[in-house]
N, C-alpha and C positions, 0 to 999 in steps of 0.2 A: 649757683642759685642766684646771685645777685645779678649776673649778666643775663640769665635767662628771664628774670623778671623785668629787667629793663627792656629786653627785646619784646616781651609781651605787651608792655605798657605802650611802646612805641607803635605796635601793631594795632592798637586800639582797644586793648582789654580793660574792662572796667573793674576788675577784681583779680587778685593773685591768690589761688589756693594751693597750699602745700600739702601733698598727700604723703602722710606717714602712715597710712593704713593699708596699702597694697601688700597682700601676702604672697604674691606670685614668686615662685623660686627664682626665676631669672631676673626679678627685681631685687629681692632681698639678698641674693648671692652677690649683688653688686654693692651691698651695704646701703640700699635704698629702701623706699617705702617703709614698711614697718620694722624692718632691721634697725631703723634709727631710733626705735624705743629701747634698744638695747644699750645705747649711749645717749643719755639726756644732755650731757655737756655738748656733744657734737651736735645733736639735734637742736640746742639752743643757739649755737653759733650760726647755723644755717637759717634759722628763723629771723635772727637779728640781722644777718647780712641781707636778706630778702627785703625786710621792712625798711632798712636804711637805704636800699637802692632805688626805692619807687615812692610815689606819692599816692598810689592806690591803696585801698583796704587790702589787707593781708588776712587770710583765713587759714585754719589748719584742720586737717582730718587726721584721725588716729584710730587706733584699736584700744582695747582695754590694756594690753601690754603684750609682751612677746609670748609668754606662757603663763600657766596658773600660778607659777611661783614668782612672776615679775608683773603684777598688776600695778603699773606706775602711771596710769593715764591721769589721774588727779594731779600728780606732781608735774608732769609734762604739761598739763593744761595750765596750771598756775605759773609755770615759767613763761609759757607762751603768752598768757595775758600780761604779765609783767613787761614782756618785750614789746608789746603793742598789738598782738594779734586781735583781730575784732570779732571773730566768731570762731566756735570749735564744734566739729562734728565727730561723734564717736560711734564706731560700729561696735555692737555689743557682744563681740568675741575677741579672743587673743589671736595673735597671728598664727600660733601653732593649731588652732582649731580650724583654720582656713574657713570653710563654709559648713563644717559638720556640726551636729546637734542643733541647738536653739540659741539665738541671740539672747544675751542676758541683759534685757532692758533695765532691770532694777539695778544691776551693778553700775549703770551710767549715772544713777543718782549720786554717787560720790563725786563725780566731776561736777555735777550741779552745785554741790555744796561747796566745791573748791574755787569756783569762779563766778565773777559777776557779769560776764559778757553773755551774749546769746549762745545757747547751747542747741545743738541738733542731734537727734537720736537716730541711728541707721542700723539696719539689719533685719531681715524677714518681714518687712513692711509690705504687704501684698494686698491689702484691702483697708476700707474705712474702719473696720473693726480692729485690725491689728494696728492701724495708726493711733487710734484712740488708747489702746492699751499701752503702746510704746510711750506716748506722752505722759500718761498717767504715772506709769511705773518709774520712768526715768526722771520726771519733772523737767523734761526739756522744753524748750520753746518752739520747736518745729521738728518735723520728720525729714529725713533723706530717704528717697525710694531709689533703689538701684536695680537689682535683678527682677524685682517685681514688675518693672515696667518694660521688661524685655518682650518684644512682640506686641505690647499693648501701651504705646506711648500716651494714650489718652488717660491713662489711670492716674498719675499724680494730679492732673487738673481736676478730675472728677472727685478725688479724696478732698482736695483742697477746697473745692467749693462746697462739698457736703459739710465739712467742718465748719465753713463759714455760714452756711444758709440752711443746712439740714436737709436739702433737696437731695433726692436720690435719682441719679441720672441712669439711663439705661446703657448697656453695652453697645457701642456703635454697630450699625448694620453690616453685614458682611461686605456690602458695596463700599461703605465708608472705610472699613478696615483695608480693602483692596487698595483703595485710593491713598491711604497712609503709607502703605509699604511701597507702592509705586513711586510716590514722591520721594520717599527715603532713598530707595534704590538708585534712582536717577541722580539724586543729590550727592551720594556717596561716590558713585562713578565719575561724576562731574569733578567732584573736589579732589579725588586722588588720582584721576586718570584711569582709563579702562584696566590697564594691567594690574595695578594694585587695588583699584576699587572693586573690581569684580570678587576678589579674594575677601576683602572687607566686608562686602554686602552679604555674603552668603549666611553669616550667623544672624543677620537681621531677617533675611528671607526665612531661615529655619525656624526662628522664633515667631514670626508672623503666621506661618503656616500652622505651627503647632497651636497657637492661640485660637485661630479660626477654626481648626479642627475640633478643638475643645469645646468652644461655644456652640458649634453646629452639631456636636455629637457624632461627627464623622468617624467611621471605623478606623482602627489603628492601620489596617492595610492600605486604606485610602490615603492617609497621610504619608505613610512610608513611601507609597508609589510616587506621589507628587514631589516629595522631598528629593528622592533620587533623580527625578527627571530635571527639576529646577535647580537644585544646588550644584549640579555637575555642568551646567550649561555655561559657556564663555560668550554667548550671543545675547545681547540685551534685548534685541526684538524677540527672540525665542523666549527669553525669560518673561517679558511682559505678556506675550501670548499664552504662555503655559500657567502664568499666575491667574489670568482670566478664567481659563478652563478649570483650573484647581478650585477657585473660589465659586464657580458656577457647581462644581461637584459638591462642594461643602453645602451650598444652598439646598441641593437636592436632599442631602442627609437631614439638614434642619427641617425641611418640610415633611420628611417622612414620618 
């Protein structure tokens, strides 16, 4: 952890975030992610090693606990603050819940009472209304939006600006949405290289198509057809061309 933090700092990182919230089996199976909440002494040693290795602010993300019988987020948060962590984010579920049920924003209030540093609440925040509810129920200082931004990267900014100003912004037009996904697609392919990038980009393409189809009220059959055509292509030029045709199709649905 210390060496990883030093590498990130040398590469220009401005913050180091330790993720003790990931519930994925391939992560927890290696005693990482939210599995670290099963051994707070070990988790604390990793936190202290990371903080001592760099001059950057170190933050921490966690869940409520491993399962309903071990809700230990308040204790981990207290230890993390004492070690020097500057901000804590809590997803309102246990690891064993994965993403089932609903995030318990009220349960995050126990962490708010346990620490004095900034607290961020996470889980099921998909709109301005859910962001407000999460803040009120948790007592947190901010919200973190994860899955809610899949396919609609403009959402966090819109929610933040509405909280600050009260101004309700419209959903970006289909042409704007198309530009977002094209820029992201090219960036992912450029960053990872085509062999790996094409595979990573598919999930973003799928989310973007789903969001566009939702807002345009396109039939499920139309969405399915374009997903099959676009998500199986290994040719970036073909993907761009098909994206254009797909969004034109969605526009016809919106106008109908």
